[in-house]
C-alpha positions in Angstrom: 0.0 0.0 0.0 2.9 2.3 0.7 4.0 2.0 -2.9 0.6 3.0 -4.2 0.7 6.1 -1.8 4.2 7.0 -3.1 3.1 6.7 -6.7 -0.1 8.7 -6.1 2.1 11.4 -4.3 4.5 11.6 -7.2 1.6 11.7 -9.6 0.1 14.6 -7.7 3.3 16.4 -7.6 3.7 16.0 -11.5 0.2 17.2 -12.1 0.8 20.3 -10.0 3.9 21.1 -11.8 2.2 20.6 -15.2 -0.7 22.9 -14.0 1.7 25.6 -12.9 3.5 25.3 -16.3 0.2 25.6 -18.1 -0.7 28.6 -16.1 2.8 30.2 -16.9 2.3 29.5 -20.6 -1.3 31.0 -20.6 -0.1 34.0 -18.9 2.7 34.6 -21.4 0.3 34.0 -24.2 -2.1 36.5 -22.8 0.8 39.1 -22.6 2.0 38.3 -26.1 -1.5 38.7 -27.4 -2.0 42.1 -25.6 1.3 43.3 -27.0 0.4 42.2 -30.5 -2.9 44.0 -30.3 -1.2 47.1 -29.0 1.3 47.0 -31.9 -1.6 46.4 -34.4 -3.5 49.4 -33.0 -0.4 51.6 -33.3 0.0 50.6 -36.9 -3.6 51.3 -37.8 -3.8 54.5 -35.7 -3.8 57.6 -37.9 -0.8 59.8 -37.5 -0.7 63.5 -37.7 1.5 64.9 -40.4 3.9 66.5 -37.9 4.5 63.1 -36.2 6.9 60.5 -37.3 5.4 56.9 -37.8 
């Protein structure tokens, strides 16, 4: 029974690490999307003639 408990403990730890990694990747993706949207908006925003693009 101790072997099963150890295996379940390791599995739980691996799942927690996986979940943390997924959360990190989702956060990075959200940041990248926000940056891309900001850049896209900058490119489409009209510039005044006295401003440099």
